[in-house]
C-alpha positions in Angstrom: -91.3 22.3 -9.7 -92.1 20.7 -6.3 -95.6 19.7 -5.4 -96.4 20.4 -1.8 -100.2 20.7 -1.6 -103.1 18.3 -2.1 -104.6 15.7 0.1 -102.5 13.3 2.1 -102.4 9.7 1.1 -104.4 7.2 3.3 -101.1 5.7 4.5 -99.9 9.2 5.7 -103.3 9.8 7.4 -102.7 6.5 9.3 -99.1 7.5 10.2 -100.2 11.0 11.3 -102.9 9.7 13.6 -100.6 7.0 15.1 -97.9 9.7 15.6 -100.4 11.5 17.9 -101.1 8.2 19.7 -97.4 7.5 20.1 -96.9 10.9 21.8 -99.1 9.6 24.6 -97.5 6.2 24.9 -94.4 4.9 26.6 -91.5 3.2 25.0 -92.2 -0.5 24.6 -96.0 -0.2 24.6 -97.7 -2.2 21.9 -99.6 -0.5 19.1 -103.0 -1.9 18.1 -102.9 -4.9 15.8 -103.1 -4.5 12.0 -106.7 -5.8 12.1 -107.6 -3.3 14.8 -106.1 -0.5 12.7 -107.9 -1.6 9.6 -111.2 -1.5 11.6 -110.3 1.9 13.1 -109.4 3.6 9.9 -111.5 1.6 7.4 -108.4 1.2 5.1 -107.0 -1.9 3.4 -104.2 -4.0 5.0 -101.5 -2.7 2.6 -102.5 0.9 3.4 -102.1 0.2 7.2 -98.8 -1.5 6.5 -97.5 1.5 4.5 -98.5 3.8 7.4 -96.7 1.7 9.9 -93.7 1.5 7.5 -93.4 5.2 7.5 -93.3 5.2 11.4 -90.7 2.5 11.4 -88.6 4.5 8.9 -88.8 7.5 11.2 -87.7 5.3 14.2 -90.9 5.9 16.1 -91.9 2.2 16.2 -90.2 -1.2 15.9 -91.7 -4.3 14.6 -91.4 -7.6 16.4 -92.7 -9.8 13.6 -95.8 -11.7 14.6 -95.8 -10.1 18.1 -96.7 -6.7 16.6 -95.4 -3.2 16.6 -94.1 -1.3 19.6 -93.2 2.2 20.5 -89.4 2.7 20.0 -87.2 3.6 22.9 -84.9 5.4 20.4 -82.0 3.2 21.3 -83.0 0.5 18.9 -80.3 -0.2 16.3 -81.1 0.9 12.8 -82.9 -1.5 10.5 -80.9 -3.8 8.2 -80.4 -3.0 4.6 -82.6 -6.0 3.7 -85.4 -4.5 5.8 -84.9 -1.1 4.2 -85.1 -2.7 0.7 -88.3 -4.6 1.7 -89.8 -1.4 3.0 -89.0 0.5 -0.2 -90.5 -2.3 -2.3 -93.7 -2.1 -0.3 -93.9 1.6 -0.7 -93.1 1.4 -4.4 -95.9 -1.2 -4.8 -98.4 1.1 -3.1 -97.4 4.0 -5.3 -97.6 1.9 -8.4 -101.2 0.9 -7.4 -102.1 4.6 -6.8 -100.7 5.6 -10.2 -102.6 2.8 -12.0 -105.8 3.9 -10.2 -105.3 7.5 -11.3 -104.6 6.5 -14.9 -107.8 4.4 -14.9 -109.8 7.5 -13.8 -108.2 9.6 -16.5 -109.5 7.2 -19.3 
C-alpha cells in the first residue's frame, strides 16, 4: 500500500515555495540566506536545510558553501557521492526526529 495523501512536511513546504521563487529567478542568482529563510517560514534551521537539500537533489540549486545557495544553470556537474551520502544522512536524521515526535504523541 502506498501512502500519497496527508499534509506535506515543513521541509517540503519550504522546497515548494522556493521552487516558485526559482521560476522567477535567473541562473546564478543567490537565494536568501538560511537565516532569512528561517525568518520567512518560521521553521528551524534543520527544516530549512532539508528543504534546500531537496532542491539540490533536484538540480534546481547549487550550494557554494559559506557563500550560499544559487539557482542552478543546469550545466552544473552532478554532486559527488560524498555529498549525496551527507544529504541522505541529513534527511534520515530529520525523518528519525519526526518519527520520534510522532511516537511521543502516541504515548
